[in-house]
MDAnalysis code that builds the backbone (N, CA, C; Angstrom):
import MDAnalysis as mda
import numpy as np

u = mda.Universe.empty(702, n_residues=234, atom_resindex=np.repeat(np.arange(234), 3), trajectory=True)
u.add_TopologyAttr("name", ["N", "CA", "C"] * 234)
u.add_TopologyAttr("resid", np.arange(1, 235))
u.add_TopologyAttr("resname", ["MET", "ARG", "ASN", "TRP", "ILE", "GLY", "SER", "GLY", "TRP", "ILE", "ILE", "CYS", "LEU", "PHE", "THR", "ILE", "ALA", "VAL", "LEU", "GLN", "ALA", "GLU", "VAL", "ALA", "VAL", "ALA", "ASN", "GLU", "ASN", "PHE", "GLU", "ILE", "ASN", "ALA", "PRO", "SER", "ASN", "LEU", "GLN", "PRO", "GLY", "SER", "GLN", "ASP", "LYS", "ASP", "LEU", "GLU", "ARG", "ALA", "ALA", "MET", "ARG", "LEU", "TYR", "LYS", "SER", "ALA", "LEU", "ARG", "HIS", "PHE", "GLU", "SER", "LYS", "ALA", "TYR", "TRP", "LYS", "ALA", "THR", "ARG", "GLU", "LEU", "ILE", "VAL", "LEU", "LEU", "ASP", "PHE", "TYR", "GLU", "THR", "PHE", "SER", "GLN", "ILE", "ASP", "GLY", "VAL", "LEU", "TYR", "TYR", "LEU", "GLY", "GLU", "SER", "LEU", "TYR", "GLU", "MET", "ASN", "MET", "TYR", "ARG", "SER", "SER", "ASN", "LYS", "VAL", "PHE", "ARG", "TYR", "LEU", "THR", "ASN", "ASN", "TYR", "PRO", "GLY", "SER", "GLU", "PHE", "LEU", "PRO", "ASN", "SER", "LEU", "LEU", "GLY", "LEU", "GLN", "LYS", "ILE", "TYR", "TYR", "ASN", "ILE", "GLN", "ASP", "TYR", "ASP", "GLU", "SER", "LEU", "LYS", "PHE", "PHE", "THR", "GLY", "LEU", "SER", "THR", "ARG", "TYR", "HIS", "ASN", "ASN", "LYS", "VAL", "LEU", "ASP", "GLY", "ALA", "TYR", "TYR", "TYR", "GLY", "GLY", "MET", "ALA", "TYR", "TYR", "HIS", "GLN", "LYS", "LYS", "TYR", "ASP", "GLU", "ALA", "ILE", "LYS", "THR", "LEU", "SER", "LYS", "ILE", "ARG", "SER", "ARG", "SER", "GLU", "TYR", "PHE", "ASP", "TYR", "ALA", "LEU", "TYR", "THR", "VAL", "GLY", "LEU", "ALA", "PHE", "LEU", "LYS", "LYS", "LYS", "ILE", "SER", "HIS", "SER", "PRO", "SER", "LYS", "ARG", "PHE", "ALA", "ASN", "SER", "SER", "PRO", "CYS", "ARG", "SER", "SER", "GLY", "PRO", "SER", "GLY", "ARG", "MET"])
u.atoms.positions = np.array([
    [25.639, 0.939, -3.910],
    [24.998, 0.983, -2.596],
    [24.814, -0.436, -2.075],
    [25.892, -1.195, -2.079],
    [25.814, -2.624, -1.856],
    [25.513, -2.991, -0.407],
    [25.637, -2.017, 0.494],
    [25.335, -2.338, 1.883],
    [23.877, -2.093, 2.236],
    [23.069, -1.658, 1.291],
    [21.639, -1.471, 1.549],
    [20.925, -2.810, 1.675],
    [21.130, -3.667, 0.686],
    [20.402, -4.920, 0.633],
    [21.399, -6.060, 0.584],
    [21.175, -7.106, 1.366],
    [22.071, -8.252, 1.355],
    [22.131, -8.889, -0.019],
    [23.313, -9.336, -0.423],
    [23.462, -9.916, -1.749],
    [22.583, -11.148, -1.921],
    [22.371, -11.879, -0.846],
    [21.508, -13.043, -0.927],
    [20.089, -12.684, -1.332],
    [19.616, -11.517, -0.862],
    [18.263, -11.071, -1.215],
    [18.180, -10.666, -2.678],
    [19.211, -9.995, -3.188],
    [19.198, -9.597, -4.595],
    [19.168, -10.831, -5.488],
    [20.025, -11.792, -5.182],
    [20.054, -13.025, -5.962],
    [18.700, -13.723, -5.891],
    [18.130, -13.713, -4.697],
    [16.843, -14.379, -4.514],
    [15.759, -13.714, -5.347],
    [15.752, -12.375, -5.363],
    [14.737, -11.659, -6.128],
    [14.834, -11.955, -7.614],
    [16.054, -11.919, -8.142],
    [16.217, -12.191, -9.556],
    [15.846, -13.639, -9.874],
    [16.163, -14.533, -8.972],
    [15.794, -15.929, -9.183],
    [14.285, -16.100, -9.171],
    [13.638, -15.417, -8.235],
    [12.183, -15.504, -8.151],
    [11.535, -14.952, -9.403],
    [12.057, -13.849, -9.897],
    [11.478, -13.233, -11.085],
    [11.502, -14.191, -12.269],
    [12.530, -15.033, -12.323],
    [12.671, -15.948, -13.453],
    [12.029, -17.296, -13.172],
    [12.226, -17.808, -11.965],
    [11.820, -19.180, -11.653],
    [10.629, -19.264, -10.711],
    [10.132, -18.105, -10.212],
    [9.017, -18.093, -9.266],
    [9.331, -18.942, -8.029],
    [10.469, -18.652, -7.392],
    [10.897, -19.401, -6.209],
    [10.006, -19.076, -5.022],
    [10.299, -19.698, -3.908],
    [9.462, -19.560, -2.732],
    [9.528, -18.145, -2.181],
    [8.351, -17.531, -1.960],
    [8.279, -16.192, -1.390],
    [8.811, -16.182, 0.037],
    [8.558, -17.225, 0.771],
    [8.972, -17.265, 2.176],
    [10.479, -17.155, 2.326],
    [11.233, -17.729, 1.422],
    [12.688, -17.659, 1.487],
    [13.146, -16.224, 1.341],
    [12.573, -15.523, 0.386],
    [12.921, -14.119, 0.178],
    [12.565, -13.287, 1.390],
    [11.423, -13.570, 1.967],
    [10.949, -12.797, 3.104],
    [11.883, -12.924, 4.297],
    [12.461, -14.093, 4.495],
    [13.349, -14.314, 5.627],
    [14.691, -13.610, 5.448],
    [15.146, -13.466, 4.198],
    [16.501, -12.971, 3.951],
    [16.575, -11.471, 3.721],
    [15.452, -10.771, 3.793],
    [15.445, -9.357, 3.459],
    [16.086, -8.535, 4.567],
    [17.025, -7.678, 4.191],
    [17.688, -6.811, 5.160],
    [17.929, -5.442, 4.553],
    [17.916, -4.425, 5.405],
    [18.295, -3.074, 5.000],
    [19.354, -2.589, 5.960],
    [20.444, -2.107, 5.432],
    [21.502, -1.523, 6.240],
    [21.661, -0.061, 5.860],
    [22.067, 0.744, 6.802],
    [22.176, 2.177, 6.549],
    [23.218, 2.467, 5.482],
    [22.897, 3.359, 4.527],
    [23.857, 3.730, 3.499],
    [24.943, 4.624, 4.065],
    [26.071, 4.647, 3.387],
    [27.185, 5.452, 3.869],
    [26.960, 6.934, 3.644],
    [26.263, 7.269, 2.572],
    [26.085, 8.688, 2.266],
    [24.872, 8.867, 1.374],
    [23.946, 9.717, 1.800],
    [22.786, 10.024, 0.980],
    [22.586, 11.535, 0.991],
    [23.375, 12.250, 0.249],
    [23.310, 13.696, 0.220],
    [22.723, 14.166, -1.105],
    [21.419, 14.551, -1.118],
    [20.814, 15.047, -2.342],
    [21.608, 16.219, -2.906],
    [21.749, 16.266, -4.199],
    [22.468, 17.355, -4.840],
    [23.899, 17.021, -5.180],
    [24.436, 15.943, -4.611],
    [25.825, 15.579, -4.856],
    [25.959, 14.556, -5.975],
    [24.826, 14.065, -6.501],
    [24.869, 13.004, -7.487],
    [25.323, 13.505, -8.854],
    [25.945, 12.625, -9.567],
    [26.324, 12.901, -10.944],
    [25.059, 12.991, -11.792],
    [25.026, 13.958, -12.711],
    [23.813, 14.185, -13.498],
    [23.456, 12.989, -14.366],
    [24.453, 12.337, -14.917],
    [24.173, 11.170, -15.752],
    [23.575, 10.034, -14.926],
    [24.123, 9.829, -13.735],
    [23.587, 8.800, -12.861],
    [22.169, 9.140, -12.422],
    [21.938, 10.416, -12.168],
    [20.598, 10.848, -11.770],
    [19.591, 10.571, -12.882],
    [19.969, 10.882, -14.119],
    [19.058, 10.640, -15.236],
    [18.801, 9.145, -15.426],
    [19.848, 8.349, -15.301],
    [19.690, 6.898, -15.436],
    [18.799, 6.349, -14.327],
    [19.018, 6.853, -13.115],
    [18.205, 6.413, -11.987],
    [16.747, 6.808, -12.181],
    [16.516, 8.003, -12.696],
    [15.149, 8.463, -12.908],
    [14.430, 7.602, -13.939],
    [15.142, 7.205, -14.983],
    [14.530, 6.333, -15.990],
    [14.124, 4.996, -15.371],
    [15.006, 4.449, -14.555],
    [14.707, 3.170, -13.916],
    [13.570, 3.317, -12.907],
    [13.566, 4.431, -12.194],
    [12.511, 4.703, -11.218],
    [11.148, 4.787, -11.906],
    [11.082, 5.503, -13.015],
    [9.824, 5.625, -13.751],
    [9.374, 4.277, -14.294],
    [10.335, 3.464, -14.720],
    [10.001, 2.119, -15.184],
    [9.416, 1.288, -14.047],
    [10.022, 1.393, -12.868],
    [9.518, 0.660, -11.703],
    [8.105, 1.108, -11.339],
    [7.847, 2.414, -11.439],
    [6.511, 2.922, -11.121],
    [5.481, 2.423, -12.122],
    [5.876, 2.303, -13.382],
    [4.949, 1.752, -14.381],
    [4.606, 0.302, -14.049],
    [5.607, -0.448, -13.652],
    [5.346, -1.831, -13.239],
    [4.423, -1.862, -12.021],
    [4.669, -0.953, -11.078],
    [3.850, -0.900, -9.872],
    [2.400, -0.583, -10.224],
    [2.196, 0.413, -11.070],
    [0.841, 0.810, -11.440],
    [0.110, -0.295, -12.192],
    [0.844, -1.110, -12.927],
    [0.225, -2.224, -13.653],
    [0.165, -3.495, -12.808],
    [0.508, -3.362, -11.525],
    [0.461, -4.458, -10.550],
    [1.462, -5.571, -10.844],
    [2.514, -5.233, -11.565],
    [3.610, -6.183, -11.788],
    [4.621, -5.983, -10.665],
    [4.275, -6.433, -9.475],
    [5.030, -6.078, -8.279],
    [6.414, -6.708, -8.231],
    [6.579, -7.914, -8.778],
    [7.915, -8.508, -8.801],
    [8.862, -7.672, -9.647],
    [8.375, -7.248, -10.810],
    [9.222, -6.443, -11.690],
    [9.555, -5.107, -11.034],
    [8.558, -4.501, -10.401],
    [8.795, -3.237, -9.708],
    [9.815, -3.422, -8.595],
    [9.661, -4.481, -7.821],
    [10.573, -4.751, -6.710],
    [12.002, -4.930, -7.195],
    [12.179, -5.674, -8.251],
    [13.513, -5.920, -8.789],
    [14.198, -4.615, -9.174],
    [13.481, -3.736, -9.876],
    [14.084, -2.482, -10.331],
    [14.316, -1.520, -9.175],
    [13.429, -1.513, -8.211],
    [13.611, -0.641, -7.050],
    [14.828, -1.057, -6.234],
    [15.065, -2.354, -6.126],
    [16.238, -2.823, -5.392],
    [17.518, -2.485, -6.143],
    [17.481, -2.542, -7.459],
    [18.647, -2.117, -8.242],
    [18.957, -0.652, -7.951],
    [17.920, 0.177, -7.865],
    [18.116, 1.592, -7.536],
    [18.772, 1.750, -6.171],
    [18.310, 1.014, -5.186],
    [18.888, 1.109, -3.848],
    [20.334, 0.643, -3.825],
    [20.628, -0.343, -4.626],
    [21.947, -0.961, -4.563],
    [23.003, -0.206, -5.360],
    [22.601, 0.451, -6.443],
    [23.590, 1.046, -7.342],
    [23.465, 2.558, -7.531],
    [22.387, 3.161, -7.034],
    [22.194, 4.604, -7.220],
    [21.953, 5.267, -5.864],
    [22.953, 5.201, -5.004],
    [22.778, 5.663, -3.629],
    [22.566, 7.160, -3.516],
    [22.934, 7.928, -4.531],
    [22.759, 9.378, -4.453],
    [21.504, 9.845, -5.185],
    [20.661, 8.934, -5.614],
    [19.430, 9.299, -6.311],
    [18.580, 10.209, -5.427],
    [18.063, 11.265, -6.018],
    [17.370, 12.294, -5.242],
    [16.021, 11.843, -4.692],
    [15.485, 10.739, -5.202],
    [14.164, 10.288, -4.757],
    [14.222, 8.908, -4.098],
    [15.260, 8.708, -3.312],
    [15.418, 7.437, -2.611],
    [14.240, 7.163, -1.675],
    [13.674, 8.199, -1.081],
    [12.527, 7.963, -0.199],
    [11.344, 7.398, -0.979],
    [11.153, 7.869, -2.216],
    [10.107, 7.307, -3.058],
    [10.390, 5.867, -3.433],
    [11.662, 5.579, -3.696],
    [12.067, 4.202, -3.994],
    [11.706, 3.290, -2.822],
    [12.027, 3.728, -1.616],
    [11.721, 2.939, -0.424],
    [10.218, 2.744, -0.256],
    [9.460, 3.808, -0.461],
    [8.013, 3.698, -0.290],
    [7.412, 2.679, -1.257],
    [7.751, 2.801, -2.528],
    [7.161, 1.887, -3.509],
    [7.680, 0.460, -3.350],
    [8.887, 0.322, -2.840],
    [9.381, -1.016, -2.523],
    [8.553, -1.624, -1.389],
    [8.318, -0.820, -0.353],
    [7.493, -1.300, 0.754],
    [6.093, -1.676, 0.310],
    [5.505, -0.852, -0.564],
    [4.166, -1.137, -1.069],
    [4.144, -2.391, -1.933],
    [5.168, -2.551, -2.768],
    [5.229, -3.733, -3.633],
    [5.323, -5.006, -2.797],
    [6.172, -4.975, -1.784],
    [6.302, -6.130, -0.899],
    [4.999, -6.399, -0.151],
    [4.337, -5.332, 0.268],
    [3.051, -5.478, 0.948],
    [2.029, -6.154, 0.041],
    [1.960, -5.716, -1.206],
    [0.986, -6.276, -2.136],
    [1.251, -7.750, -2.423],
    [2.486, -8.188, -2.213],
    [2.815, -9.604, -2.388],
    [2.718, -10.367, -1.066],
    [2.101, -9.718, -0.064],
    [1.904, -10.328, 1.262],
    [3.208, -10.634, 1.986],
    [4.259, -9.921, 1.647],
    [5.550, -10.098, 2.315],
    [5.656, -9.045, 3.415],
    [4.861, -9.240, 4.454],
    [4.669, -8.215, 5.464],
    [5.925, -7.925, 6.278],
    [6.693, -8.939, 6.568],
    [7.902, -8.721, 7.366],
    [8.887, -7.824, 6.620],
    [9.094, -8.113, 5.357],
    [10.015, -7.307, 4.559],
    [9.480, -5.900, 4.355],
    [8.183, -5.807, 4.075],
    [7.552, -4.503, 3.898],
    [7.685, -3.664, 5.160],
    [7.496, -4.292, 6.308],
    [7.632, -3.607, 7.593],
    [9.016, -2.988, 7.735],
    [10.045, -3.751, 7.386],
    [11.417, -3.253, 7.500],
    [11.645, -2.022, 6.624],
    [11.115, -2.074, 5.413],
    [11.304, -0.952, 4.492],
    [10.583, 0.288, 4.999],
    [9.312, 0.140, 5.376],
    [8.548, 1.282, 5.866],
    [9.174, 1.879, 7.129],
    [9.638, 1.029, 8.021],
    [10.256, 1.538, 9.248],
    [11.560, 2.275, 8.943],
    [12.321, 1.755, 8.000],
    [13.550, 2.456, 7.629],
    [13.219, 3.839, 7.075],
    [12.207, 3.913, 6.238],
    [11.819, 5.200, 5.657],
    [11.357, 6.171, 6.742],
    [10.494, 5.714, 7.638],
    [9.967, 6.613, 8.667],
    [11.049, 7.073, 9.638],
    [12.027, 6.218, 9.904],
    [13.096, 6.572, 10.839],
    [14.149, 7.484, 10.227],
    [14.367, 7.373, 8.929],
    [15.466, 8.091, 8.290],
    [15.037, 9.244, 7.392],
    [13.755, 9.331, 7.076],
    [13.265, 10.410, 6.219],
    [12.020, 11.038, 6.838],
    [12.143, 11.638, 8.016],
    [10.975, 12.184, 8.709],
    [10.293, 13.323, 7.966],
    [11.000, 13.943, 7.022],
    [10.396, 15.031, 6.261],
    [9.880, 14.614, 4.907],
    [9.891, 13.329, 4.626],
    [9.487, 12.836, 3.310],
    [7.996, 13.009, 3.063],
    [7.646, 13.298, 1.829],
    [6.236, 13.371, 1.457],
    [5.558, 12.007, 1.547],
    [6.374, 10.949, 1.574],
    [5.834, 9.596, 1.649],
    [5.656, 9.110, 3.088],
    [5.980, 9.939, 4.054],
    [5.897, 9.523, 5.456],
    [4.482, 9.111, 5.868],
    [3.439, 9.922, 5.584],
    [2.090, 9.500, 5.982],
    [1.687, 8.169, 5.355],
    [2.018, 7.981, 4.072],
    [1.672, 6.731, 3.393],
    [2.420, 5.543, 3.990],
    [3.661, 5.782, 4.414],
    [4.440, 4.707, 5.024],
    [3.871, 4.330, 6.387],
    [3.431, 5.318, 7.141],
    [2.783, 5.029, 8.424],
    [1.484, 4.258, 8.211],
    [0.737, 4.632, 7.171],
    [-0.465, 3.876, 6.836],
    [-0.099, 2.448, 6.439],
    [0.999, 2.307, 5.706],
    [1.459, 0.971, 5.343],
    [1.721, 0.115, 6.565],
    [2.344, 0.699, 7.577],
    [2.600, -0.036, 8.821],
    [1.296, -0.368, 9.542],
    [0.362, 0.572, 9.537],
    [-0.944, 0.304, 10.141],
    [-1.621, -0.882, 9.456],
    [-1.567, -0.908, 8.130],
    [-2.186, -1.990, 7.364],
    [-1.500, -3.333, 7.620],
    [-0.181, -3.305, 7.706],
    [0.553, -4.551, 7.962],
    [0.109, -5.173, 9.279],
    [0.082, -4.367, 10.343],
    [-0.284, -4.920, 11.647],
    [-1.752, -5.340, 11.683],
    [-2.587, -4.642, 10.930],
    [-3.979, -5.081, 10.833],
    [-4.058, -6.454, 10.171],
    [-3.325, -6.636, 9.095],
    [-3.405, -7.889, 8.339],
    [-2.795, -9.078, 9.067],
    [-1.870, -8.817, 9.989],
    [-1.339, -9.930, 10.790],
    [-2.088, -10.035, 12.122],
    [-3.186, -9.288, 12.220],
    [-4.110, -9.343, 13.353],
    [-3.506, -8.859, 14.666],
    [-2.519, -7.984, 14.571],
    [-1.999, -7.311, 15.761],
    [-2.726, -5.971, 15.844],
    [-3.966, -6.020, 16.306],
    [-4.831, -4.854, 16.247],
    [-4.376, -3.730, 17.166],
    [-3.822, -4.060, 18.304],
    [-3.338, -3.019, 19.214],
    [-2.227, -2.198, 18.560],
    [-1.284, -2.875, 17.923],
    [-0.188, -2.166, 17.266],
    [-0.699, -1.371, 16.073],
    [-1.633, -1.938, 15.340],
    [-2.228, -1.231, 14.207],
    [-2.907, 0.051, 14.667],
    [-3.592, -0.022, 15.793],
    [-4.299, 1.154, 16.304],
    [-3.350, 2.232, 16.812],
    [-2.148, 1.849, 17.210],
    [-1.159, 2.857, 17.590],
    [-0.812, 3.736, 16.387],
    [-0.620, 3.105, 15.244],
    [-0.327, 3.874, 14.035],
    [-1.543, 4.683, 13.602],
    [-2.735, 4.117, 13.784],
    [-3.951, 4.858, 13.464],
    [-4.054, 6.120, 14.302],
    [-3.803, 5.993, 15.590],
    [-3.872, 7.154, 16.478],
    [-2.870, 8.220, 16.059],
    [-1.663, 7.788, 15.725],
    [-0.651, 8.739, 15.288],
    [-1.033, 9.454, 14.008],
    [-1.552, 8.703, 13.050],
    [-1.949, 9.302, 11.778],
    [-3.117, 10.267, 11.949],
    [-4.130, 9.851, 12.690],
    [-5.347, 10.656, 12.799],
    [-5.150, 11.918, 13.627],
    [-4.157, 11.925, 14.508],
    [-3.899, 13.120, 15.311],
    [-2.854, 14.037, 14.680],
    [-1.974, 13.463, 13.871],
    [-0.874, 14.247, 13.299],
    [-1.199, 14.827, 11.932],
    [-1.966, 14.101, 11.151],
    [-2.221, 14.519, 9.769],
    [-3.700, 14.819, 9.577],
    [-4.029, 16.087, 9.618],
    [-5.403, 16.513, 9.419],
    [-5.618, 16.836, 7.942],
    [-6.738, 16.375, 7.412],
    [-7.099, 16.622, 6.012],
    [-6.104, 16.024, 5.027],
    [-5.349, 15.025, 5.468],
    [-4.437, 14.342, 4.558],
    [-5.195, 13.245, 3.826],
    [-4.802, 12.987, 2.589],
    [-5.515, 12.002, 1.769],
    [-5.409, 10.583, 2.309],
    [-4.452, 10.331, 3.195],
    [-4.310, 8.970, 3.735],
    [-5.309, 8.686, 4.852],
    [-6.022, 9.700, 5.318],
    [-6.881, 9.515, 6.486],
    [-8.011, 8.527, 6.241],
    [-8.572, 8.501, 5.028],
    [-9.648, 7.545, 4.763],
    [-9.166, 6.115, 4.986],
    [-7.960, 5.820, 4.514],
    [-7.395, 4.496, 4.742],
    [-7.141, 4.243, 6.215],
    [-6.637, 5.262, 6.907],
    [-6.377, 5.127, 8.342],
    [-7.676, 4.876, 9.106],
    [-8.730, 5.618, 8.750],
    [-10.024, 5.412, 9.404],
    [-10.575, 4.015, 9.108],
    [-10.398, 3.568, 7.875],
    [-10.929, 2.250, 7.519],
    [-10.257, 1.145, 8.333],
    [-8.930, 1.103, 8.292],
    [-8.230, 0.035, 9.004],
    [-8.331, 0.205, 10.518],
    [-8.429, 1.460, 10.974],
    [-8.656, 1.689, 12.392],
    [-10.021, 1.182, 12.820],
    [-11.043, 1.523, 12.032],
    [-12.392, 1.058, 12.341],
    [-12.512, -0.452, 12.297],
    [-11.847, -1.064, 11.312],
    [-11.882, -2.521, 11.211],
    [-11.184, -3.179, 12.402],
    [-10.090, -2.564, 12.853],
    [-9.399, -3.102, 14.028],
    [-10.312, -3.050, 15.253],
    [-10.999, -1.911, 15.431],
    [-11.946, -1.810, 16.546],
    [-13.055, -2.862, 16.408],
    [-13.525, -3.052, 15.187],
    [-14.592, -4.030, 14.962],
    [-14.145, -5.428, 15.391],
    [-12.951, -5.816, 15.000],
    [-12.468, -7.151, 15.347],
    [-12.164, -7.284, 16.844],
    [-11.955, -6.153, 17.495],
    [-11.798, -6.174, 18.951],
    [-13.144, -6.117, 19.672],
    [-14.217, -6.101, 18.881],
    [-15.589, -6.035, 19.389],
    [-15.879, -4.712, 20.101],
    [-15.142, -3.682, 19.723],
    [-15.401, -2.336, 20.229],
    [-16.270, -1.631, 19.187],
    [-17.542, -1.996, 19.167],
    [-18.406, -1.608, 18.066],
    [-18.707, -0.119, 18.025],
    [-18.827, 0.512, 19.183],
    [-19.065, 1.955, 19.189],
    [-17.893, 2.701, 18.554],
    [-16.674, 2.301, 18.922],
    [-15.491, 2.937, 18.343],
    [-15.390, 2.644, 16.848],
    [-15.756, 1.424, 16.463],
    [-15.720, 1.063, 15.047],
    [-16.672, 1.937, 14.244],
    [-17.890, 2.090, 14.739],
    [-18.890, 2.906, 14.042],
    [-18.437, 4.360, 13.959],
    [-17.947, 4.878, 15.066],
    [-17.483, 6.267, 15.107],
    [-16.352, 6.503, 14.118],
    [-15.415, 5.577, 14.064],
    [-14.242, 5.740, 13.205],
    [-14.595, 5.572, 11.737],
    [-15.340, 4.526, 11.414],
    [-15.692, 4.260, 10.019],
    [-16.600, 5.338, 9.442],
    [-17.400, 5.971, 10.296],
    [-18.313, 7.014, 9.832],
    [-17.594, 8.291, 9.412],
    [-16.296, 8.386, 9.699],
    [-15.524, 9.565, 9.301],
    [-15.003, 9.470, 7.865],
    [-15.151, 8.314, 7.253],
    [-14.656, 8.135, 5.885],
    [-15.532, 8.908, 4.914],
    [-14.906, 9.621, 4.011],
    [-15.635, 10.437, 3.043],
    [-16.412, 9.563, 2.060],
    [-17.563, 10.053, 1.628],
    [-18.431, 9.266, 0.746],
    [-17.801, 8.987, -0.611],
    [-16.859, 9.818, -1.041],
    [-16.210, 9.601, -2.336],
    [-14.984, 8.691, -2.232],
    [-14.693, 8.228, -1.042],
    [-13.513, 7.398, -0.832],
    [-13.729, 5.976, -1.349],
    [-12.644, 5.343, -1.772],
    [-12.693, 3.937, -2.182],
    [-13.079, 3.032, -1.020],
    [-12.918, 3.512, 0.192],
    [-13.209, 2.705, 1.373],
    [-14.666, 2.826, 1.839],
    [-15.415, 3.744, 1.266],
    [-16.732, 4.078, 1.811],
    [-17.686, 2.881, 1.815],
    [-17.780, 2.174, 0.701],
    [-18.718, 1.051, 0.626],
    [-18.373, -0.046, 1.631],
    [-17.079, -0.298, 1.799],
    [-16.649, -1.315, 2.756],
    [-16.957, -0.865, 4.183],
    [-16.746, 0.428, 4.427],
    [-17.064, 0.974, 5.748],
    [-18.561, 0.877, 6.016],
    [-19.347, 1.162, 4.995],
    [-20.801, 1.106, 5.107],
    [-21.261, -0.280, 5.540],
    [-20.709, -1.276, 4.914],
    [-21.070, -2.659, 5.249],
    [-20.698, -2.992, 6.692],
    [-19.503, -2.591, 7.104],
    [-19.045, -2.922, 8.454],
    [-19.827, -2.158, 9.510],
    [-20.212, -0.923, 9.202],
    [-21.056, -0.170, 10.133],
    [-22.372, -0.906, 10.350],
    [-22.945, -1.409, 9.256],
    [-24.179, -2.179, 9.389],
    [-23.991, -3.404, 10.262],
    [-22.894, -4.106, 10.049],
    [-22.601, -5.281, 10.876],
    [-22.418, -4.907, 12.340],
    [-21.737, -3.787, 12.567],
    [-21.487, -3.361, 13.944],
    [-22.794, -3.065, 14.670],
    [-23.735, -2.417, 13.961],
    [-25.024, -2.151, 14.588],
    [-25.793, -3.443, 14.841],
    [-25.672, -4.394, 13.932],
    [-26.310, -5.685, 14.161],
    [-25.714, -6.366, 15.391],
    [-24.402, -6.264, 15.516],
    [-23.736, -6.858, 16.673],
    [-24.220, -6.207, 17.963],
    [-24.491, -4.927, 17.894],
    [-24.994, -4.208, 19.058],
    [-26.497, -4.432, 19.261],
    [-27.090, -5.166, 18.313],
    [-28.522, -5.471, 18.367],
    [-29.369, -4.208, 18.389],
    [-28.941, -3.261, 17.567],
    [-29.724, -2.034, 17.434],
    [-30.633, -2.201, 16.229],
    [-31.889, -2.066, 16.404],
    [-32.833, -2.334, 15.332],
    [-33.103, -1.122, 14.452],
    [-32.890, 0.089, 14.991],
    [-33.190, 1.276, 14.205],
    [-32.068, 1.563, 13.221],
    [-32.307, 2.471, 12.315],
    [-31.323, 2.823, 11.289],
    [-30.061, 3.317, 11.953],
    [-28.876, 2.847, 11.523],
    [-27.624, 3.168, 12.212],
    [-27.294, 4.639, 12.310],
    [-27.556, 5.382, 11.264],
    [-27.291, 6.813, 11.321],
    [-27.924, 7.461, 10.114],
    [-28.167, 8.741, 10.187],
    [-28.738, 9.449, 9.049],
    [-27.852, 9.319, 7.823],
    [-26.578, 9.279, 8.072],
    [-25.637, 9.243, 6.957],
    [-25.784, 7.962, 6.148],
    [-26.054, 6.851, 6.839],
    [-26.120, 5.561, 6.174],
    [-27.556, 5.065, 5.999],
    [-28.535, 5.867, 6.369],
    [-29.915, 5.410, 6.418],
    [-30.456, 4.983, 5.061],
    [-30.048, 5.651, 3.999],
    [-30.603, 5.393, 2.682],
    [-29.786, 4.427, 1.854],
    [-28.845, 3.758, 2.474],
    [-27.995, 2.824, 1.749],
    [-28.119, 1.435, 2.348],
    [-27.940, 0.437, 1.501],
    [-27.990, -0.951, 1.955],
    [-26.609, -1.561, 1.873],
    [-26.039, -1.979, 2.987],
    [-24.710, -2.569, 2.950],
    [-24.696, -3.833, 2.108],
    [-23.605, -4.056, 1.400],
    [-23.441, -5.279, 0.625],
    [-22.120, -5.924, 1.002],
    [-22.064, -7.217, 0.844],
    [-20.877, -7.973, 1.250],
    [-19.688, -7.633, 0.374],
    [-18.526, -7.382, 1.020],
    [-17.300, -7.136, 0.267],
    [-16.122, -7.542, 1.109],
    [-15.022, -7.835, 0.442],
    [-13.828, -8.266, 1.168],
    [-12.922, -7.109, 1.538],
    [-13.269, -5.893, 1.153],
    [-12.451, -4.739, 1.480],
    [-11.452, -4.425, 0.390],
    [-10.815, -3.242, 0.469],
    [-9.829, -2.848, -0.533],
    [-8.723, -3.882, -0.668],
    [-8.321, -4.144, -1.886],
    [-7.230, -5.083, -2.188],
    [-7.520, -6.487, -1.685],
    [-8.812, -6.792, -1.469],
    [-9.174, -8.137, -1.043],
    [-8.836, -8.454, 0.388],
    [-8.515, -7.416, 1.190],
    [-8.131, -7.652, 2.580],
    [-9.177, -7.061, 3.500],
    [-9.614, -7.850, 4.446],
    [-10.595, -7.333, 5.401],
    [-10.412, -8.013, 6.736],
])
């Protein structure tokens, strides 16, 4: 699948894995080109099994936060196993790995390719959230909120909504739209990883509005504490 990723990017990734080269160079050279054929069910069984082993290895690296190793193996899958039945998963985890390494431009390309070419993928909501997070982190709040609106109206009761509400609420907060920030952040479930961060920002938003009374019954019995947000990004 050599037309998926430019050869310069593959060489760069392997070099980085060994020599820790400049991330910016890799980010500039990343490209995705449409594959010639991706027909699930047509793959050779041996190739499918080999691809699955490599995919599982990449996921183990991803779960252990070894993102360079995960990225390297995921790109090998894209380049040499074009008929792999879980290419959409490969793309998603590649996008996430690049995101975690702050390579937002490259991550954006991967997520957009997935959303444009795999509209029925189970990873579609997560990829849209990935795009929302990318634009939030580069402070393009208007674009981030477009993805938030799409996610919150299209996917009801989906597990990605807590993340969408968090980054949506934070975008409103940074735009000084405090009422919208409070409304959005208050929708995050109490068991969510985002809840404590949302709690803190809701408190800040009420302070910004100079409201002296308790912000809401939901948050009345809790004291916000300082945090940088999930994954250290806020």
